[in-house]
PDB file of N, CA, C and O in Angstrom:
ATOM      1  N   UNK A   1       1.506   9.212 -13.059  1.00  0.00           N
ATOM      2  CA  UNK A   1       1.079   9.933 -11.882  1.00  0.00           C
ATOM      3  C   UNK A   1       0.572   8.942 -10.848  1.00  0.00           C
ATOM      4  O   UNK A   1      -0.174   8.022 -11.184  1.00  0.00           O
ATOM      5  N   UNK A   2       0.965   9.120  -9.601  1.00  0.00           N
ATOM      6  CA  UNK A   2       0.547   8.209  -8.542  1.00  0.00           C
ATOM      7  C   UNK A   2      -0.863   8.515  -8.099  1.00  0.00           C
ATOM      8  O   UNK A   2      -1.266   9.678  -8.050  1.00  0.00           O
ATOM      9  N   UNK A   3      -1.613   7.488  -7.777  1.00  0.00           N
ATOM     10  CA  UNK A   3      -2.962   7.624  -7.252  1.00  0.00           C
ATOM     11  C   UNK A   3      -2.866   8.094  -5.810  1.00  0.00           C
ATOM     12  O   UNK A   3      -2.246   7.424  -4.985  1.00  0.00           O
ATOM     13  N   UNK A   4      -3.471   9.239  -5.490  1.00  0.00           N
ATOM     14  CA  UNK A   4      -3.407   9.803  -4.147  1.00  0.00           C
ATOM     15  C   UNK A   4      -4.603   9.413  -3.293  1.00  0.00           C
ATOM     16  O   UNK A   4      -4.766   9.949  -2.197  1.00  0.00           O
ATOM     17  N   UNK A   5      -5.451   8.491  -3.763  1.00  0.00           N
ATOM     18  CA  UNK A   5      -6.601   8.038  -3.006  1.00  0.00           C
ATOM     19  C   UNK A   5      -6.130   7.325  -1.747  1.00  0.00           C
ATOM     20  O   UNK A   5      -5.281   6.437  -1.821  1.00  0.00           O
ATOM     21  N   UNK A   6      -6.683   7.713  -0.562  1.00  0.00           N
ATOM     22  CA  UNK A   6      -6.276   7.014   0.665  1.00  0.00           C
ATOM     23  C   UNK A   6      -6.596   5.527   0.585  1.00  0.00           C
ATOM     24  O   UNK A   6      -7.661   5.138   0.105  1.00  0.00           O
ATOM     25  N   UNK A   7      -5.686   4.714   1.049  1.00  0.00           N
ATOM     26  CA  UNK A   7      -5.868   3.267   1.038  1.00  0.00           C
ATOM     27  C   UNK A   7      -5.920   2.796   2.485  1.00  0.00           C
ATOM     28  O   UNK A   7      -5.049   3.147   3.282  1.00  0.00           O
ATOM     29  N   UNK A   8      -6.943   1.995   2.836  1.00  0.00           N
ATOM     30  CA  UNK A   8      -6.989   1.494   4.211  1.00  0.00           C
ATOM     31  C   UNK A   8      -5.786   0.614   4.501  1.00  0.00           C
ATOM     32  O   UNK A   8      -5.223   0.011   3.588  1.00  0.00           O
ATOM     33  N   UNK A   9      -5.384   0.534   5.774  1.00  0.00           N
ATOM     34  CA  UNK A   9      -4.269  -0.345   6.116  1.00  0.00           C
ATOM     35  C   UNK A   9      -4.639  -1.805   5.907  1.00  0.00           C
ATOM     36  O   UNK A   9      -5.806  -2.147   5.719  1.00  0.00           O
ATOM     37  N   UNK A  10      -3.644  -2.641   5.944  1.00  0.00           N
ATOM     38  CA  UNK A  10      -3.853  -4.077   5.766  1.00  0.00           C
ATOM     39  C   UNK A  10      -3.190  -4.803   6.919  1.00  0.00           C
ATOM     40  O   UNK A  10      -2.259  -4.286   7.536  1.00  0.00           O
ATOM     41  N   UNK A  11      -3.668  -5.995   7.206  1.00  0.00           N
ATOM     42  CA  UNK A  11      -3.015  -6.831   8.208  1.00  0.00           C
ATOM     43  C   UNK A  11      -2.756  -8.193   7.598  1.00  0.00           C
ATOM     44  O   UNK A  11      -3.494  -8.616   6.708  1.00  0.00           O
ATOM     45  N   UNK A  12      -1.716  -8.895   8.058  1.00  0.00           N
ATOM     46  CA  UNK A  12      -1.413 -10.199   7.494  1.00  0.00           C
ATOM     47  C   UNK A  12      -2.583 -11.170   7.645  1.00  0.00           C
ATOM     48  O   UNK A  12      -3.242 -11.211   8.684  1.00  0.00           O
ATOM     49  N   UNK A  13      -2.825 -11.933   6.612  1.00  0.00           N
ATOM     50  CA  UNK A  13      -3.854 -12.971   6.648  1.00  0.00           C
ATOM     51  C   UNK A  13      -3.336 -14.129   7.508  1.00  0.00           C
ATOM     52  O   UNK A  13      -2.150 -14.171   7.837  1.00  0.00           O
ATOM     53  N   UNK A  14      -4.217 -15.066   7.873  1.00  0.00           N
ATOM     54  CA  UNK A  14      -3.784 -16.166   8.754  1.00  0.00           C
ATOM     55  C   UNK A  14      -2.540 -16.921   8.285  1.00  0.00           C
ATOM     56  O   UNK A  14      -1.698 -17.279   9.110  1.00  0.00           O
ATOM     57  N   UNK A  15      -2.407 -17.169   6.993  1.00  0.00           N
ATOM     58  CA  UNK A  15      -1.206 -17.840   6.483  1.00  0.00           C
ATOM     59  C   UNK A  15      -0.137 -16.773   6.280  1.00  0.00           C
ATOM     60  O   UNK A  15      -0.301 -15.878   5.451  1.00  0.00           O
ATOM     61  N   UNK A  16       0.935 -16.862   7.019  1.00  0.00           N
ATOM     62  CA  UNK A  16       1.968 -15.836   6.958  1.00  0.00           C
ATOM     63  C   UNK A  16       2.895 -16.036   5.768  1.00  0.00           C
ATOM     64  O   UNK A  16       3.157 -17.167   5.359  1.00  0.00           O
ATOM     65  N   UNK A  17       3.395 -14.920   5.210  1.00  0.00           N
ATOM     66  CA  UNK A  17       4.325 -15.034   4.090  1.00  0.00           C
ATOM     67  C   UNK A  17       5.669 -15.551   4.569  1.00  0.00           C
ATOM     68  O   UNK A  17       5.976 -15.505   5.761  1.00  0.00           O
ATOM     69  N   UNK A  18       6.464 -16.042   3.635  1.00  0.00           N
ATOM     70  CA  UNK A  18       7.811 -16.484   4.005  1.00  0.00           C
ATOM     71  C   UNK A  18       8.630 -15.292   4.492  1.00  0.00           C
ATOM     72  O   UNK A  18       8.292 -14.140   4.218  1.00  0.00           O
ATOM     73  N   UNK A  19       9.691 -15.576   5.206  1.00  0.00           N
ATOM     74  CA  UNK A  19      10.568 -14.505   5.683  1.00  0.00           C
ATOM     75  C   UNK A  19      11.148 -13.757   4.483  1.00  0.00           C
ATOM     76  O   UNK A  19      11.346 -14.348   3.421  1.00  0.00           O
ATOM     77  N   UNK A  20      11.420 -12.461   4.647  1.00  0.00           N
ATOM     78  CA  UNK A  20      11.959 -11.670   3.535  1.00  0.00           C
ATOM     79  C   UNK A  20      13.264 -12.251   2.997  1.00  0.00           C
ATOM     80  O   UNK A  20      14.099 -12.765   3.741  1.00  0.00           O
ATOM     81  N   UNK A  21      13.406 -12.150   1.691  1.00  0.00           N
ATOM     82  CA  UNK A  21      14.615 -12.620   1.026  1.00  0.00           C
ATOM     83  C   UNK A  21      15.525 -11.434   0.717  1.00  0.00           C
ATOM     84  O   UNK A  21      16.746 -11.532   0.837  1.00  0.00           O
ATOM     85  N   UNK A  22      14.920 -10.311   0.318  1.00  0.00           N
ATOM     86  CA  UNK A  22      15.679  -9.120  -0.054  1.00  0.00           C
ATOM     87  C   UNK A  22      15.533  -8.035   1.011  1.00  0.00           C
ATOM     88  O   UNK A  22      14.577  -8.039   1.786  1.00  0.00           O
ATOM     89  N   UNK A  23      16.487  -7.109   1.042  1.00  0.00           N
ATOM     90  CA  UNK A  23      16.477  -6.028   2.029  1.00  0.00           C
ATOM     91  C   UNK A  23      15.267  -5.114   1.900  1.00  0.00           C
ATOM     92  O   UNK A  23      14.867  -4.481   2.877  1.00  0.00           O
ATOM     93  N   UNK A  24      14.674  -5.034   0.701  1.00  0.00           N
ATOM     94  CA  UNK A  24      13.546  -4.121   0.495  1.00  0.00           C
ATOM     95  C   UNK A  24      12.193  -4.768   0.802  1.00  0.00           C
ATOM     96  O   UNK A  24      11.154  -4.200   0.464  1.00  0.00           O
ATOM     97  N   UNK A  25      12.188  -5.941   1.432  1.00  0.00           N
ATOM     98  CA  UNK A  25      10.947  -6.630   1.787  1.00  0.00           C
ATOM     99  C   UNK A  25      10.661  -6.487   3.280  1.00  0.00           C
ATOM    100  O   UNK A  25      11.576  -6.492   4.105  1.00  0.00           O
ATOM    101  N   UNK A  26       9.374  -6.359   3.613  1.00  0.00           N
ATOM    102  CA  UNK A  26       8.962  -6.276   5.010  1.00  0.00           C
ATOM    103  C   UNK A  26       8.790  -7.671   5.594  1.00  0.00           C
ATOM    104  O   UNK A  26       8.388  -8.600   4.893  1.00  0.00           O
ATOM    105  N   UNK A  27       9.090  -7.810   6.856  1.00  0.00           N
ATOM    106  CA  UNK A  27       8.839  -9.048   7.587  1.00  0.00           C
ATOM    107  C   UNK A  27       7.512  -8.886   8.315  1.00  0.00           C
ATOM    108  O   UNK A  27       7.389  -8.039   9.200  1.00  0.00           O
ATOM    109  N   UNK A  28       6.517  -9.693   7.949  1.00  0.00           N
ATOM    110  CA  UNK A  28       5.180  -9.572   8.520  1.00  0.00           C
ATOM    111  C   UNK A  28       4.922 -10.656   9.552  1.00  0.00           C
ATOM    112  O   UNK A  28       5.323 -11.808   9.386  1.00  0.00           O
ATOM    113  N   UNK A  29       4.245 -10.259  10.620  1.00  0.00           N
ATOM    114  CA  UNK A  29       3.795 -11.191  11.652  1.00  0.00           C
ATOM    115  C   UNK A  29       2.290 -11.025  11.814  1.00  0.00           C
ATOM    116  O   UNK A  29       1.749  -9.949  11.562  1.00  0.00           O
ATOM    117  N   UNK A  30       1.623 -12.081  12.230  1.00  0.00           N
ATOM    118  CA  UNK A  30       0.187 -12.006  12.443  1.00  0.00           C
ATOM    119  C   UNK A  30      -0.125 -10.878  13.425  1.00  0.00           C
ATOM    120  O   UNK A  30       0.502 -10.760  14.478  1.00  0.00           O
ATOM    121  N   UNK A  31      -1.105 -10.052  13.058  1.00  0.00           N
ATOM    122  CA  UNK A  31      -1.505  -8.925  13.896  1.00  0.00           C
ATOM    123  C   UNK A  31      -0.844  -7.611  13.519  1.00  0.00           C
ATOM    124  O   UNK A  31      -1.268  -6.556  13.991  1.00  0.00           O
ATOM    125  N   UNK A  32       0.200  -7.648  12.667  1.00  0.00           N
ATOM    126  CA  UNK A  32       0.825  -6.412  12.200  1.00  0.00           C
ATOM    127  C   UNK A  32      -0.173  -5.620  11.365  1.00  0.00           C
ATOM    128  O   UNK A  32      -0.988  -6.197  10.644  1.00  0.00           O
ATOM    129  N   UNK A  33      -0.105  -4.307  11.467  1.00  0.00           N
ATOM    130  CA  UNK A  33      -0.910  -3.429  10.626  1.00  0.00           C
ATOM    131  C   UNK A  33       0.058  -2.708   9.695  1.00  0.00           C
ATOM    132  O   UNK A  33       0.918  -1.950  10.145  1.00  0.00           O
ATOM    133  N   UNK A  34      -0.087  -2.950   8.400  1.00  0.00           N
ATOM    134  CA  UNK A  34       0.782  -2.358   7.390  1.00  0.00           C
ATOM    135  C   UNK A  34       0.034  -1.206   6.731  1.00  0.00           C
ATOM    136  O   UNK A  34      -1.073  -1.395   6.227  1.00  0.00           O
ATOM    137  N   UNK A  35       0.624  -0.026   6.730  1.00  0.00           N
ATOM    138  CA  UNK A  35       0.046   1.088   5.989  1.00  0.00           C
ATOM    139  C   UNK A  35       0.475   0.952   4.539  1.00  0.00           C
ATOM    140  O   UNK A  35       1.668   0.939   4.235  1.00  0.00           O
ATOM    141  N   UNK A  36      -0.500   0.850   3.646  1.00  0.00           N
ATOM    142  CA  UNK A  36      -0.191   0.663   2.230  1.00  0.00           C
ATOM    143  C   UNK A  36       0.250   1.990   1.635  1.00  0.00           C
ATOM    144  O   UNK A  36      -0.482   2.978   1.676  1.00  0.00           O
ATOM    145  N   UNK A  37       1.448   2.000   1.085  1.00  0.00           N
ATOM    146  CA  UNK A  37       2.003   3.179   0.438  1.00  0.00           C
ATOM    147  C   UNK A  37       1.596   3.183  -1.030  1.00  0.00           C
ATOM    148  O   UNK A  37       1.211   4.222  -1.566  1.00  0.00           O
ATOM    149  N   UNK A  38       1.680   2.034  -1.679  1.00  0.00           N
ATOM    150  CA  UNK A  38       1.345   1.927  -3.097  1.00  0.00           C
ATOM    151  C   UNK A  38       1.024   0.480  -3.445  1.00  0.00           C
ATOM    152  O   UNK A  38       1.645  -0.453  -2.938  1.00  0.00           O
ATOM    153  N   UNK A  39       0.046   0.318  -4.316  1.00  0.00           N
ATOM    154  CA  UNK A  39      -0.266  -1.021  -4.821  1.00  0.00           C
ATOM    155  C   UNK A  39       0.478  -1.282  -6.124  1.00  0.00           C
ATOM    156  O   UNK A  39       0.265  -2.304  -6.777  1.00  0.00           O
ATOM    157  N   UNK A  40       1.348  -0.357  -6.495  1.00  0.00           N
ATOM    158  CA  UNK A  40       2.176  -0.520  -7.684  1.00  0.00           C
ATOM    159  C   UNK A  40       3.606  -0.812  -7.237  1.00  0.00           C
ATOM    160  O   UNK A  40       4.220  -0.012  -6.530  1.00  0.00           O
ATOM    161  N   UNK A  41       4.118  -1.942  -7.647  1.00  0.00           N
ATOM    162  CA  UNK A  41       5.483  -2.333  -7.305  1.00  0.00           C
ATOM    163  C   UNK A  41       6.125  -2.946  -8.543  1.00  0.00           C
ATOM    164  O   UNK A  41       5.430  -3.279  -9.503  1.00  0.00           O
ATOM    165  N   UNK A  42       7.446  -3.097  -8.526  1.00  0.00           N
ATOM    166  CA  UNK A  42       8.130  -3.655  -9.696  1.00  0.00           C
ATOM    167  C   UNK A  42       7.610  -5.035 -10.109  1.00  0.00           C
ATOM    168  O   UNK A  42       7.557  -5.350 -11.298  1.00  0.00           O
ATOM    169  N   UNK A  43       7.230  -5.850  -9.134  1.00  0.00           N
ATOM    170  CA  UNK A  43       6.767  -7.202  -9.446  1.00  0.00           C
ATOM    171  C   UNK A  43       5.285  -7.337  -9.149  1.00  0.00           C
ATOM    172  O   UNK A  43       4.791  -6.827  -8.142  1.00  0.00           O
ATOM    173  N   UNK A  44       4.583  -8.026 -10.031  1.00  0.00           N
ATOM    174  CA  UNK A  44       3.153  -8.268  -9.845  1.00  0.00           C
ATOM    175  C   UNK A  44       2.938  -9.103  -8.578  1.00  0.00           C
ATOM    176  O   UNK A  44       3.692 -10.034  -8.293  1.00  0.00           O
ATOM    177  N   UNK A  45       1.886  -8.746  -7.822  1.00  0.00           N
ATOM    178  CA  UNK A  45       1.590  -9.486  -6.605  1.00  0.00           C
ATOM    179  C   UNK A  45       2.265  -8.923  -5.365  1.00  0.00           C
ATOM    180  O   UNK A  45       2.165  -9.502  -4.283  1.00  0.00           O
ATOM    181  N   UNK A  46       2.947  -7.807  -5.516  1.00  0.00           N
ATOM    182  CA  UNK A  46       3.624  -7.169  -4.388  1.00  0.00           C
ATOM    183  C   UNK A  46       3.127  -5.737  -4.247  1.00  0.00           C
ATOM    184  O   UNK A  46       2.859  -5.066  -5.243  1.00  0.00           O
ATOM    185  N   UNK A  47       3.007  -5.277  -3.016  1.00  0.00           N
ATOM    186  CA  UNK A  47       2.653  -3.894  -2.710  1.00  0.00           C
ATOM    187  C   UNK A  47       3.776  -3.280  -1.887  1.00  0.00           C
ATOM    188  O   UNK A  47       4.595  -3.990  -1.302  1.00  0.00           O
ATOM    189  N   UNK A  48       3.803  -1.956  -1.850  1.00  0.00           N
ATOM    190  CA  UNK A  48       4.763  -1.240  -1.006  1.00  0.00           C
ATOM    191  C   UNK A  48       4.003  -0.730   0.216  1.00  0.00           C
ATOM    192  O   UNK A  48       2.931  -0.140   0.088  1.00  0.00           O
ATOM    193  N   UNK A  49       4.562  -0.960   1.393  1.00  0.00           N
ATOM    194  CA  UNK A  49       3.897  -0.534   2.617  1.00  0.00           C
ATOM    195  C   UNK A  49       4.881  -0.078   3.670  1.00  0.00           C
ATOM    196  O   UNK A  49       6.097  -0.191   3.509  1.00  0.00           O
ATOM    197  N   UNK A  50       4.316   0.449   4.770  1.00  0.00           N
ATOM    198  CA  UNK A  50       5.126   0.924   5.887  1.00  0.00           C
ATOM    199  C   UNK A  50       4.725   0.161   7.133  1.00  0.00           C
ATOM    200  O   UNK A  50       3.541   0.058   7.455  1.00  0.00           O
ATOM    201  N   UNK A  51       5.708  -0.369   7.827  1.00  0.00           N
ATOM    202  CA  UNK A  51       5.485  -1.123   9.055  1.00  0.00           C
ATOM    203  C   UNK A  51       6.566  -0.738  10.058  1.00  0.00           C
ATOM    204  O   UNK A  51       7.756  -0.914   9.797  1.00  0.00           O
ATOM    205  N   UNK A  52       6.150  -0.219  11.192  1.00  0.00           N
ATOM    206  CA  UNK A  52       7.093   0.166  12.258  1.00  0.00           C
ATOM    207  C   UNK A  52       8.201   1.090  11.756  1.00  0.00           C
ATOM    208  O   UNK A  52       9.362   0.945  12.138  1.00  0.00           O
ATOM    209  N   UNK A  53       7.833   2.036  10.901  1.00  0.00           N
ATOM    210  CA  UNK A  53       8.794   3.015  10.405  1.00  0.00           C
ATOM    211  C   UNK A  53       9.626   2.562   9.222  1.00  0.00           C
ATOM    212  O   UNK A  53      10.404   3.349   8.683  1.00  0.00           O
ATOM    213  N   UNK A  54       9.483   1.316   8.807  1.00  0.00           N
ATOM    214  CA  UNK A  54      10.241   0.804   7.664  1.00  0.00           C
ATOM    215  C   UNK A  54       9.309   0.677   6.463  1.00  0.00           C
ATOM    216  O   UNK A  54       8.211   0.133   6.576  1.00  0.00           O
ATOM    217  N   UNK A  55       9.749   1.180   5.320  1.00  0.00           N
ATOM    218  CA  UNK A  55       8.989   1.062   4.078  1.00  0.00           C
ATOM    219  C   UNK A  55       9.617  -0.045   3.249  1.00  0.00           C
ATOM    220  O   UNK A  55      10.836  -0.095   3.079  1.00  0.00           O
ATOM    221  N   UNK A  56       8.769  -0.937   2.731  1.00  0.00           N
ATOM    222  CA  UNK A  56       9.277  -2.034   1.925  1.00  0.00           C
ATOM    223  C   UNK A  56       8.163  -2.749   1.199  1.00  0.00           C
ATOM    224  O   UNK A  56       7.001  -2.350   1.269  1.00  0.00           O
ATOM    225  N   UNK A  57       8.521  -3.799   0.509  1.00  0.00           N
ATOM    226  CA  UNK A  57       7.570  -4.582  -0.278  1.00  0.00           C
ATOM    227  C   UNK A  57       7.055  -5.758   0.528  1.00  0.00           C
ATOM    228  O   UNK A  57       7.740  -6.276   1.410  1.00  0.00           O
ATOM    229  N   UNK A  58       5.821  -6.176   0.208  1.00  0.00           N
ATOM    230  CA  UNK A  58       5.243  -7.364   0.839  1.00  0.00           C
ATOM    231  C   UNK A  58       4.275  -8.002  -0.146  1.00  0.00           C
ATOM    232  O   UNK A  58       3.701  -7.298  -0.977  1.00  0.00           O
ATOM    233  N   UNK A  59       4.075  -9.327  -0.078  1.00  0.00           N
ATOM    234  CA  UNK A  59       3.170 -10.012  -1.003  1.00  0.00           C
ATOM    235  C   UNK A  59       1.716  -9.669  -0.681  1.00  0.00           C
ATOM    236  O   UNK A  59       1.276  -9.799   0.462  1.00  0.00           O
ATOM    237  N   UNK A  60       0.974  -9.229  -1.704  1.00  0.00           N
ATOM    238  CA  UNK A  60      -0.409  -8.787  -1.481  1.00  0.00           C
ATOM    239  C   UNK A  60      -1.359  -9.924  -1.120  1.00  0.00           C
ATOM    240  O   UNK A  60      -2.413  -9.678  -0.532  1.00  0.00           O
ATOM    241  N   UNK A  61      -1.010 -11.155  -1.458  1.00  0.00           N
ATOM    242  CA  UNK A  61      -1.923 -12.271  -1.184  1.00  0.00           C
ATOM    243  C   UNK A  61      -1.810 -12.792   0.250  1.00  0.00           C
ATOM    244  O   UNK A  61      -2.483 -13.758   0.606  1.00  0.00           O
ATOM    245  N   UNK A  62      -0.977 -12.172   1.068  1.00  0.00           N
ATOM    246  CA  UNK A  62      -0.845 -12.579   2.465  1.00  0.00           C
ATOM    247  C   UNK A  62      -1.425 -11.549   3.424  1.00  0.00           C
ATOM    248  O   UNK A  62      -1.208 -11.641   4.632  1.00  0.00           O
ATOM    249  N   UNK A  63      -2.161 -10.570   2.904  1.00  0.00           N
ATOM    250  CA  UNK A  63      -2.784  -9.559   3.759  1.00  0.00           C
ATOM    251  C   UNK A  63      -4.256  -9.426   3.406  1.00  0.00           C
ATOM    252  O   UNK A  63      -4.697  -9.815   2.325  1.00  0.00           O
ATOM    253  N   UNK A  64      -4.999  -8.869   4.341  1.00  0.00           N
ATOM    254  CA  UNK A  64      -6.394  -8.533   4.074  1.00  0.00           C
ATOM    255  C   UNK A  64      -6.580  -7.056   4.392  1.00  0.00           C
ATOM    256  O   UNK A  64      -6.031  -6.545   5.368  1.00  0.00           O
ATOM    257  N   UNK A  65      -7.368  -6.373   3.550  1.00  0.00           N
ATOM    258  CA  UNK A  65      -7.629  -4.953   3.739  1.00  0.00           C
ATOM    259  C   UNK A  65      -8.584  -4.779   4.912  1.00  0.00           C
ATOM    260  O   UNK A  65      -9.602  -5.465   5.000  1.00  0.00           O
ATOM    261  N   UNK A  66      -8.256  -3.868   5.805  1.00  0.00           N
ATOM    262  CA  UNK A  66      -9.112  -3.586   6.949  1.00  0.00           C
ATOM    263  C   UNK A  66     -10.210  -2.609   6.549  1.00  0.00           C
ATOM    264  O   UNK A  66     -10.002  -1.772   5.670  1.00  0.00           O
ATOM    265  N   UNK A  67     -11.378  -2.707   7.182  1.00  0.00           N
ATOM    266  CA  UNK A  67     -12.427  -1.730   6.897  1.00  0.00           C
ATOM    267  C   UNK A  67     -11.981  -0.351   7.375  1.00  0.00           C
ATOM    268  O   UNK A  67     -11.157  -0.245   8.283  1.00  0.00           O
ATOM    269  N   UNK A  68     -12.523   0.707   6.764  1.00  0.00           N
ATOM    270  CA  UNK A  68     -12.143   2.062   7.181  1.00  0.00           C
ATOM    271  C   UNK A  68     -12.430   2.283   8.665  1.00  0.00           C
ATOM    272  O   UNK A  68     -13.416   1.772   9.196  1.00  0.00           O
ATOM    273  N   UNK A  69     -11.576   3.035   9.318  1.00  0.00           N
ATOM    274  CA  UNK A  69     -11.732   3.370  10.732  1.00  0.00           C
ATOM    275  C   UNK A  69     -12.372   4.755  10.817  1.00  0.00           C
ATOM    276  O   UNK A  69     -11.713   5.749  10.514  1.00  0.00           O
ATOM    277  N   UNK A  70     -13.651   4.844  11.227  1.00  0.00           N
ATOM    278  CA  UNK A  70     -14.339   6.141  11.272  1.00  0.00           C
ATOM    279  C   UNK A  70     -13.616   7.166  12.142  1.00  0.00           C
ATOM    280  O   UNK A  70     -13.623   8.353  11.814  1.00  0.00           O
ATOM    281  N   UNK A  71     -12.999   6.744  13.235  1.00  0.00           N
ATOM    282  CA  UNK A  71     -12.302   7.709  14.093  1.00  0.00           C
ATOM    283  C   UNK A  71     -11.107   8.312  13.366  1.00  0.00           C
ATOM    284  O   UNK A  71     -10.795   9.486  13.560  1.00  0.00           O
ATOM    285  N   UNK A  72     -10.433   7.520  12.530  1.00  0.00           N
ATOM    286  CA  UNK A  72      -9.312   8.033  11.752  1.00  0.00           C
ATOM    287  C   UNK A  72      -9.805   9.024  10.714  1.00  0.00           C
ATOM    288  O   UNK A  72      -9.190  10.071  10.514  1.00  0.00           O
ATOM    289  N   UNK A  73     -10.919   8.704  10.045  1.00  0.00           N
ATOM    290  CA  UNK A  73     -11.476   9.609   9.045  1.00  0.00           C
ATOM    291  C   UNK A  73     -11.845  10.938   9.680  1.00  0.00           C
ATOM    292  O   UNK A  73     -11.605  11.991   9.088  1.00  0.00           O
ATOM    293  N   UNK A  74     -12.428  10.910  10.884  1.00  0.00           N
ATOM    294  CA  UNK A  74     -12.793  12.146  11.571  1.00  0.00           C
ATOM    295  C   UNK A  74     -11.561  12.973  11.893  1.00  0.00           C
ATOM    296  O   UNK A  74     -11.582  14.194  11.744  1.00  0.00           O
ATOM    297  N   UNK A  75     -10.484  12.324  12.335  1.00  0.00           N
ATOM    298  CA  UNK A  75      -9.259  13.056  12.633  1.00  0.00           C
ATOM    299  C   UNK A  75      -8.685  13.688  11.374  1.00  0.00           C
ATOM    300  O   UNK A  75      -8.184  14.812  11.419  1.00  0.00           O
ATOM    301  N   UNK A  76      -8.753  12.980  10.252  1.00  0.00           N
ATOM    302  CA  UNK A  76      -8.246  13.527   8.993  1.00  0.00           C
ATOM    303  C   UNK A  76      -9.088  14.725   8.589  1.00  0.00           C
ATOM    304  O   UNK A  76      -8.547  15.761   8.204  1.00  0.00           O
ATOM    305  N   UNK A  77     -10.415  14.593   8.673  1.00  0.00           N
ATOM    306  CA  UNK A  77     -11.295  15.704   8.318  1.00  0.00           C
ATOM    307  C   UNK A  77     -11.043  16.900   9.228  1.00  0.00           C
ATOM    308  O   UNK A  77     -10.965  18.031   8.748  1.00  0.00           O
ATOM    309  N   UNK A  78     -10.915  16.669  10.523  1.00  0.00           N
ATOM    310  CA  UNK A  78     -10.681  17.766  11.457  1.00  0.00           C
ATOM    311  C   UNK A  78      -9.360  18.454  11.135  1.00  0.00           C
ATOM    312  O   UNK A  78      -9.269  19.681  11.174  1.00  0.00           O
ATOM    313  N   UNK A  79      -8.354  17.678  10.821  1.00  0.00           N
ATOM    314  CA  UNK A  79      -7.069  18.264  10.451  1.00  0.00           C
ATOM    315  C   UNK A  79      -7.178  19.082   9.187  1.00  0.00           C
ATOM    316  O   UNK A  79      -6.560  20.141   9.080  1.00  0.00           O
ATOM    317  N   UNK A  80      -7.957  18.609   8.222  1.00  0.00           N
ATOM    318  CA  UNK A  80      -8.152  19.334   6.971  1.00  0.00           C
ATOM    319  C   UNK A  80      -8.887  20.632   7.230  1.00  0.00           C
ATOM    320  O   UNK A  80      -8.504  21.676   6.703  1.00  0.00           O
ATOM    321  N   UNK A  81      -9.948  20.582   8.043  1.00  0.00           N
ATOM    322  CA  UNK A  81     -10.701  21.789   8.364  1.00  0.00           C
ATOM    323  C   UNK A  81      -9.821  22.787   9.107  1.00  0.00           C
ATOM    324  O   UNK A  81      -9.899  23.991   8.863  1.00  0.00           O
ATOM    325  N   UNK A  82      -8.994  22.292  10.002  1.00  0.00           N
ATOM    326  CA  UNK A  82      -8.106  23.152  10.777  1.00  0.00           C
ATOM    327  C   UNK A  82      -7.120  23.872   9.855  1.00  0.00           C
ATOM    328  O   UNK A  82      -6.802  25.042  10.069  1.00  0.00           O
ATOM    329  N   UNK A  83      -6.650  23.178   8.848  1.00  0.00           N
ATOM    330  CA  UNK A  83      -5.685  23.771   7.929  1.00  0.00           C
ATOM    331  C   UNK A  83      -6.284  24.920   7.134  1.00  0.00           C
ATOM    332  O   UNK A  83      -5.560  25.810   6.689  1.00  0.00           O
ATOM    333  N   UNK A  84      -7.614  24.910   6.951  1.00  0.00           N
ATOM    334  CA  UNK A  84      -8.268  25.940   6.149  1.00  0.00           C
ATOM    335  C   UNK A  84      -8.396  27.255   6.905  1.00  0.00           C
ATOM    336  O   UNK A  84      -8.574  28.304   6.286  1.00  0.00           O
ATOM    337  N   UNK A  85      -8.307  27.221   8.241  1.00  0.00           N
ATOM    338  CA  UNK A  85      -8.497  28.450   9.021  1.00  0.00           C
ATOM    339  C   UNK A  85      -7.201  29.163   9.264  1.00  0.00           C
ATOM    340  O   UNK A  85      -7.186  30.214   9.905  1.00  0.00           O
TER     341      UNK A  85
END
């Protein structure tokens, strides 16, 4: 069963990863914000994420987790409350 806990987005760390080798890998640039889809991937040290509409794998040691964005949390809560009415 997949963990449905929200995961904060990540951005590439100062040292950039090598260019993608396989079609299922994301190409990361400094300043990109990757939405983490899953921290479980076929190979250890890789996560699955979404960047600019493309979902793919990226090396976890080349990103840093961003702190939670309170404005995003409020929008999620408001959307959840709205759905209940």
